[in-house]
C-alpha positions as CSV (number, residue, x, y, z in Angstrom):
1,X,-75.6,-34.7,-44.6
2,X,-75.1,-30.8,-45.4
3,X,-73.4,-30.6,-42.0
4,X,-70.7,-33.3,-43.2
5,X,-70.3,-31.7,-46.2
6,X,-69.7,-28.4,-44.6
7,X,-67.1,-30.3,-42.4
8,X,-65.1,-31.9,-45.5
9,X,-65.1,-28.4,-47.2
10,X,-63.7,-26.8,-44.0
11,X,-61.2,-29.5,-43.5
12,X,-60.0,-29.3,-47.2
13,X,-59.8,-25.3,-46.9
14,X,-57.5,-26.0,-43.8
15,X,-55.3,-28.4,-45.6
16,X,-54.9,-26.4,-48.4
17,X,-54.1,-23.3,-46.3
18,X,-51.7,-25.3,-44.3
19,X,-49.9,-26.7,-47.6
20,X,-49.7,-23.0,-48.9
21,X,-48.3,-21.3,-45.6
22,X,-45.6,-24.2,-45.6
23,X,-44.9,-23.7,-49.2
24,X,-44.0,-20.1,-48.5
25,X,-42.1,-20.7,-45.6
26,X,-40.2,-23.8,-46.9
27,X,-37.2,-24.0,-49.0
28,X,-33.6,-23.2,-48.5
29,X,-32.6,-19.8,-47.6
30,X,-31.7,-17.8,-50.7
31,X,-28.4,-16.6,-49.1
32,X,-27.3,-20.0,-48.1
33,X,-28.0,-21.3,-51.6
34,X,-26.2,-18.5,-53.0
35,X,-23.0,-19.3,-51.1
36,X,-23.1,-22.8,-51.7
37,X,-23.6,-22.0,-55.6
38,X,-20.7,-19.8,-55.2
39,X,-18.4,-22.6,-54.2
40,X,-18.6,-22.4,-50.2
41,X,-17.8,-25.8,-49.0
42,X,-19.6,-25.2,-45.6
43,X,-22.7,-23.6,-47.4
44,X,-22.6,-26.7,-49.5
45,X,-22.7,-29.1,-46.9
46,X,-25.4,-27.1,-45.1
47,X,-27.5,-27.3,-48.0
48,X,-27.0,-31.2,-48.2
49,X,-28.2,-31.4,-44.7
50,X,-31.4,-29.6,-45.6
51,X,-31.9,-32.1,-48.3
52,X,-31.0,-35.1,-46.0
53,X,-32.8,-34.0,-43.0
54,X,-35.9,-32.6,-44.8
55,X,-35.2,-29.3,-43.5
56,X,-37.7,-26.6,-45.5
57,X,-37.3,-29.2,-48.4
58,X,-38.3,-32.8,-49.3
59,X,-35.9,-35.2,-48.2
60,X,-33.7,-36.2,-51.2
61,X,-30.7,-38.4,-50.8
62,X,-29.6,-37.7,-54.0
63,X,-29.5,-34.0,-53.9
64,X,-27.9,-34.3,-50.5
65,X,-24.8,-36.4,-51.9
66,X,-24.8,-33.9,-55.0
67,X,-23.9,-31.1,-52.3
68,X,-22.0,-33.0,-50.2
69,X,-20.0,-34.1,-53.1
70,X,-19.4,-30.6,-54.2
71,X,-17.7,-29.9,-50.6
72,X,-15.7,-33.3,-50.8
73,X,-14.2,-32.3,-54.2
74,X,-12.8,-29.4,-52.5
75,X,-11.2,-31.5,-50.1
76,X,-13.7,-30.7,-47.2
77,X,-13.2,-33.5,-44.5
78,X,-16.7,-32.7,-43.1
79,X,-18.2,-33.0,-46.9
80,X,-16.2,-36.5,-47.3
81,X,-17.6,-37.8,-43.9
82,X,-21.3,-36.8,-44.7
83,X,-20.9,-38.3,-48.0
84,X,-19.3,-41.4,-46.3
85,X,-22.3,-41.6,-43.7
86,X,-25.0,-41.0,-46.5
87,X,-23.5,-44.0,-48.6
88,X,-23.1,-46.1,-45.4
89,X,-26.8,-45.6,-44.2
90,X,-28.8,-44.5,-47.6
91,X,-31.8,-42.7,-47.0
92,X,-34.2,-45.4,-47.1
93,X,-36.0,-44.1,-50.5
94,X,-33.7,-43.1,-53.3
95,X,-30.4,-43.1,-52.4
96,X,-29.5,-46.7,-51.8
97,X,-26.5,-48.0,-49.3
98,X,-23.3,-48.4,-50.9
99,X,-20.6,-49.6,-48.3
100,X,-17.9,-49.6,-50.8
101,X,-18.6,-46.0,-52.0
102,X,-18.7,-45.3,-47.9
103,X,-15.2,-46.7,-47.3
104,X,-13.8,-44.9,-50.3
105,X,-14.9,-41.7,-48.8
106,X,-13.9,-42.4,-45.2
107,X,-10.3,-43.3,-46.8
108,X,-10.3,-39.8,-48.1
109,X,-11.0,-38.2,-45.0
110,X,-8.6,-40.6,-43.3
111,X,-5.9,-39.8,-45.6
112,X,-6.3,-36.2,-44.5
113,X,-5.9,-37.1,-41.0
114,X,-9.5,-37.2,-39.5
115,X,-9.4,-39.9,-36.6
116,X,-12.6,-40.5,-36.6
117,X,-12.3,-41.6,-40.4
118,X,-9.3,-43.7,-39.6
119,X,-11.0,-45.7,-36.6
120,X,-14.0,-46.2,-38.7
121,X,-12.0,-47.1,-41.8
122,X,-10.1,-49.6,-39.4
123,X,-13.2,-51.2,-38.3
124,X,-14.2,-51.8,-41.9
125,X,-11.1,-53.6,-42.4
126,X,-11.6,-55.7,-39.4
127,X,-15.1,-56.5,-40.6
128,X,-14.5,-56.8,-44.3
129,X,-17.2,-54.4,-45.3
130,X,-16.6,-52.2,-48.4
131,X,-12.8,-53.3,-48.5
132,X,-11.3,-56.5,-48.2
133,X,-10.9,-58.0,-44.8
134,X,-7.4,-57.4,-43.5
135,X,-6.2,-57.2,-40.0
136,X,-3.0,-55.5,-41.1
137,X,-5.0,-52.7,-42.9
138,X,-7.2,-52.6,-39.7
139,X,-4.1,-52.2,-37.1
140,X,-2.6,-49.6,-39.5
141,X,-5.7,-47.4,-39.5
142,X,-6.7,-47.9,-35.8
143,X,-3.1,-47.2,-34.7
144,X,-3.2,-43.8,-36.4
145,X,-6.5,-42.9,-34.9
146,X,-5.4,-44.1,-31.5
147,X,-2.4,-41.8,-31.4
148,X,-4.8,-38.8,-31.7
149,X,-6.2,-37.4,-28.6
150,X,-10.1,-37.7,-29.0
151,X,-13.0,-38.7,-27.5
152,X,-13.1,-42.0,-28.9
153,X,-9.2,-42.7,-28.5
154,X,-9.6,-45.5,-25.8
155,X,-12.1,-47.3,-28.0
156,X,-9.6,-46.9,-30.9
157,X,-6.8,-48.4,-28.5
158,X,-9.0,-51.3,-27.6
159,X,-9.8,-52.0,-31.1
160,X,-6.4,-51.9,-32.3
161,X,-5.3,-54.2,-29.4
162,X,-7.9,-56.8,-30.3
163,X,-6.6,-56.7,-33.9
164,X,-3.0,-56.9,-32.9
165,X,-3.6,-60.1,-31.4
166,X,-4.4,-61.6,-35.0
167,X,-1.2,-60.1,-36.9
168,X,2.3,-61.4,-36.8
169,X,5.4,-59.9,-35.4
170,X,6.5,-59.5,-39.0
171,X,3.3,-57.9,-40.2
172,X,3.5,-55.6,-37.1
173,X,7.0,-54.2,-38.2
174,X,5.6,-53.9,-41.6
175,X,2.8,-51.5,-40.3
176,X,5.0,-49.6,-38.1
177,X,7.4,-48.8,-41.2
178,X,4.2,-48.0,-42.9
179,X,3.2,-45.6,-40.1
180,X,6.2,-44.0,-39.9
181,X,6.0,-42.8,-43.7
182,X,2.5,-42.0,-43.4
183,X,3.1,-39.7,-40.4
184,X,6.1,-38.0,-42.2
185,X,4.0,-37.2,-45.2
186,X,0.9,-36.2,-42.8
187,X,2.4,-34.4,-39.7
188,X,-0.5,-33.3,-37.2
189,X,0.4,-31.1,-34.3
190,X,-1.7,-33.0,-31.8
191,X,-0.1,-36.3,-32.7
192,X,1.2,-38.2,-29.4
193,X,3.5,-40.3,-31.4
């Protein structure tokens, strides 16, 4: 009995010392937090990632979203995409999935010319997830994404072709006019169209 009690006390002391060591080594680096609090969008995203991925702090989707939103509010595409993905997936605990919010943040990044966000938004329109189902809007966003050289360009082209079989010639002409207007308002040097 005394040996059991001794082992229990030793185990308790070991756990307590490990928890104290973790508390001392954990947390977000003060310099990073200072930059984030000063408004540096990259630092804000990094702090958000700490909360989302439980790096040095407890996993907290709400805190991650707050930091990502600070960067996104500065028109940071990375902040918008991190926020979109967090809303798309939720965190499994205190941050529920919200596909409509995700679509809204993908739209903000897509409007800034991010091909990945454009391709994702096109698929959301194809499936009617977070946005009304619309093959016309899906084709529009997928065609914009397909016009940029990227690792996923071939997939955007294939998805666009698939959606294109479900729109009329008149709808296609309207999409092409809309794209011409969009591209004039959002020039990008790597556009192949």
